[in-house]
DRENZA-99922 format. One line per field, with one value per residue: residue in three letters; x negated, y negated, z negated of N, C-alpha, C, CB in turn. Coordinates in pm, whole numbers, m for minus. Each point is the difference from the previous one (the first is absolute). Glycine has a CB too. Example, Ala and Ser with C-alpha at 12.3 -4.5 7.8 and 13.67 -1.06 7.14 Angstrom:
residu	c(ALA,SER)
n.px	c(m1319,m154)
n.py	c(569,m222)
n.pz	c(m780,197)
ca.px	c(89,m82)
ca.py	c(m119,m119)
ca.pz	c(0,m6)
c.px	c(m90,77)
c.py	c(m120,m109)
c.pz	c(0,m73)
cb.px	c(189,m118)
cb.py	c(117,63)
cb.pz	c(m125,215)
//
This chain:
residu	c(UNK,UNK,UNK,UNK,UNK,UNK,UNK,UNK,UNK,UNK,UNK,UNK,UNK,UNK,UNK,UNK,UNK,UNK,UNK,UNK,UNK,UNK,UNK,UNK,UNK,UNK,UNK,UNK,UNK,UNK,UNK,UNK,UNK,UNK,UNK,UNK,UNK,UNK,UNK,UNK,UNK,UNK,UNK,UNK,UNK,UNK,UNK,UNK,UNK,UNK,UNK,UNK,UNK,UNK,UNK,UNK,UNK,UNK,UNK,UNK,UNK,UNK,UNK,UNK,UNK,UNK,UNK,UNK,UNK,UNK,UNK,UNK,UNK,UNK,UNK,UNK,UNK,UNK,UNK,UNK,UNK,UNK,UNK,UNK,UNK,UNK,UNK,UNK,UNK,UNK,UNK)
n.px	c(911,102,187,m239,m188,212,49,m309,m48,252,m174,m96,m172,m45,m283,63,186,m229,m200,231,88,m293,m55,258,m62,m286,95,225,m204,m200,223,80,m299,m56,247,m84,m293,98,198,m210,m288,96,124,m258,156,169,m257,54,m181,332,15,m9,250,m27,m63,280,153,m110,100,307,12,m95,247,187,m103,61,302,47,m103,205,287,135,11,228,124,m70,m297,10,m11,238,78,m275,124,91,206,116,70,172,184,122,118)
n.py	c(573,m86,m225,m115,m33,m164,m209,m55,m74,m227,m190,m254,240,209,m119,106,259,165,9,34,275,109,m50,149,262,35,m34,226,214,m64,50,282,103,m68,162,262,m3,m30,244,204,m73,272,146,223,171,126,88,46,m287,m75,m311,m15,187,m301,108,141,m248,m197,184,m9,m321,m115,118,m88,m300,m8,81,m225,m233,86,4,m284,m38,49,301,m185,102,m319,275,m70,285,89,m99,236,m191,m123,286,91,m276,65,314)
n.pz	c(1119,293,m121,m176,247,166,m231,m43,306,0,m233,153,m146,297,m104,m297,63,151,m226,m222,132,9,m305,m99,161,m125,m301,27,97,m237,m222,105,16,m300,m105,153,m119,m300,17,121,m194,m131,281,61,166,m221,m122,319,96,m36,49,m319,13,106,310,14,m144,224,238,m113,m43,288,154,m244,21,313,m37,m221,192,240,m182,137,m320,225,m45,265,141,48,200,212,m119,117,274,m198,m149,267,118,m247,m6,313,m75)
ca.px	c(m119,m37,84,m56,m125,33,57,m104,m92,70,9,m107,m124,m37,m145,m49,79,m42,m115,34,74,m94,m86,82,33,m122,m31,101,m35,m122,36,72,m98,m88,76,19,m129,m32,91,m25,m144,m38,73,m70,67,13,m118,m21,m35,122,53,75,144,72,m17,107,125,m1,21,140,88,m15,98,135,9,6,136,94,m17,48,144,78,77,143,43,28,m119,21,m37,110,m14,m76,90,68,112,100,64,91,116,94,67)
ca.py	c(m80,m58,m119,m103,m49,m81,m125,m78,m53,m101,m123,m95,30,138,14,30,111,127,56,22,125,108,15,54,139,80,6,86,140,32,14,126,107,6,57,144,67,1,91,138,25,116,118,71,125,97,82,90,m77,m38,m128,7,23,m124,m41,60,m65,m131,19,31,m107,m122,m7,m19,m143,m76,16,m71,m143,m32,28,m119,13,m3,126,m20,m44,m109,46,61,145,49,24,129,m17,m84,78,100,m63,m43,115)
ca.pz	c(m16,128,20,m88,57,118,m47,m65,101,78,m78,31,m74,34,3,m135,m57,59,m72,m141,m4,26,m118,m108,33,m18,m144,m62,31,m74,m141,m17,20,m117,m112,25,m21,m143,m69,40,2,m80,42,106,37,m108,m21,113,117,70,m49,m125,17,23,139,80,m39,63,144,22,m42,79,111,m54,m37,124,55,m86,24,134,8,m34,m124,26,61,142,71,94,133,75,7,114,115,m11,m92,67,107,m56,m65,100,62)
c.px	c(m36,80,m52,m128,28,58,m104,m94,67,12,m112,m133,m50,m151,m59,74,m44,m120,28,78,m94,m90,77,34,m121,m36,100,m29,m125,31,72,m94,m93,72,19,m130,m38,86,m34,m148,m41,66,m73,77,10,m127,m31,m40,119,44,80,149,75,m12,111,135,10,26,145,91,m11,93,144,21,12,140,101,m10,56,150,77,84,150,42,26,m124,36,m33,121,m20,m79,96,75,121,109,74,100,121,105,75,141)
c.py	c(m68,m127,m115,m59,m89,m134,m89,m62,m103,m132,m95,31,141,20,30,119,136,63,26,131,119,25,60,146,90,11,89,147,43,21,133,119,17,62,149,76,6,99,145,37,124,128,63,124,94,86,91,m75,m41,m137,21,14,m128,m46,58,m61,m138,12,34,m119,m125,m4,m19,m145,m86,10,m77,m151,m41,23,m126,25,2,129,m15,m59,m111,41,55,150,41,27,133,m11,m84,77,99,m65,m46,115,14)
c.pz	c(132,27,m85,54,121,m43,m66,102,90,m74,38,m70,29,m1,m137,m62,54,m69,m148,m17,19,m120,m117,21,m24,m148,m73,26,m76,m148,m25,17,m117,m119,17,m23,m147,m77,32,m4,m77,43,118,40,m118,m6,118,127,85,m50,m129,29,34,146,86,m37,65,150,31,m31,87,122,m48,m40,125,61,m83,22,135,16,m37,m124,26,70,150,66,98,143,73,6,123,115,m10,m92,66,109,m56,m65,100,65,m47)
cb.px	c(m80,m59,200,102,m121,41,217,16,m121,125,107,178,73,207,m3,m59,191,88,m147,4,204,5,m136,92,168,m82,m99,167,102,m135,17,210,12,m123,118,182,m71,m70,180,202,m31,m36,220,m218,m84,253,47,166,m214,68,9,m176,m17,m40,m248,m132,0,m159,m237,m50,m18,m235,m153,3,m134,m246,m63,m16,m203,m223,m38,6,m184,m4,100,248,m102,m52,m231,29,217,m175,m155,m218,m156,m141,m206,m194,m152,m145,m214)
cb.py	c(153,228,145,116,207,209,116,149,216,183,126,m171,m157,16,m155,m242,m157,m82,m118,m249,m117,m57,m196,m226,m78,m74,m230,m181,m25,m131,m250,m109,m43,m202,m219,m52,m76,m238,m175,m13,m241,m153,m99,m88,m27,3,m8,157,117,243,m87,m140,188,m62,m13,214,126,m83,76,238,89,m11,146,239,43,41,226,184,3,60,244,m67,m114,m253,66,m33,228,m161,50,m211,28,102,m135,118,18,m200,m24,151,m72,m195,113)
cb.pz	c(m182,86,52,m190,m81,134,m32,m201,m5,111,m189,33,m179,138,193,m28,m24,215,161,m39,87,244,76,m37,171,226,12,26,227,166,m20,84,242,83,m31,167,226,18,5,143,21,m185,m79,m82,234,27,m243,m102,m2,28,236,m115,m161,m239,m33,17,m218,m175,22,m53,m229,m77,131,m80,m208,38,89,m169,m144,85,m56,241,m120,16,m218,m45,m25,m183,m81,136,m123,m151,139,39,m198,m48,137,m37,m184,39,19)
//
């Protein structure tokens, strides 16, 4: 996204595109936040005052989703090997 913003701000219409991007981004976040609040509005803590069961499942699944999204799809990484790996391969 940062590359897209930099490229967009380098265009001749950057003065109008910049605020439009900021407004669209803020409205998108507000819309997603509103939907989440409306969907989860009736869900409260369990009877014992502890968080509901779905909260702990969500807390366990979100980091896994983040790792899956950050993992490259191709089996060969574009990054160079770490110095330790490069050093051991020359022995």
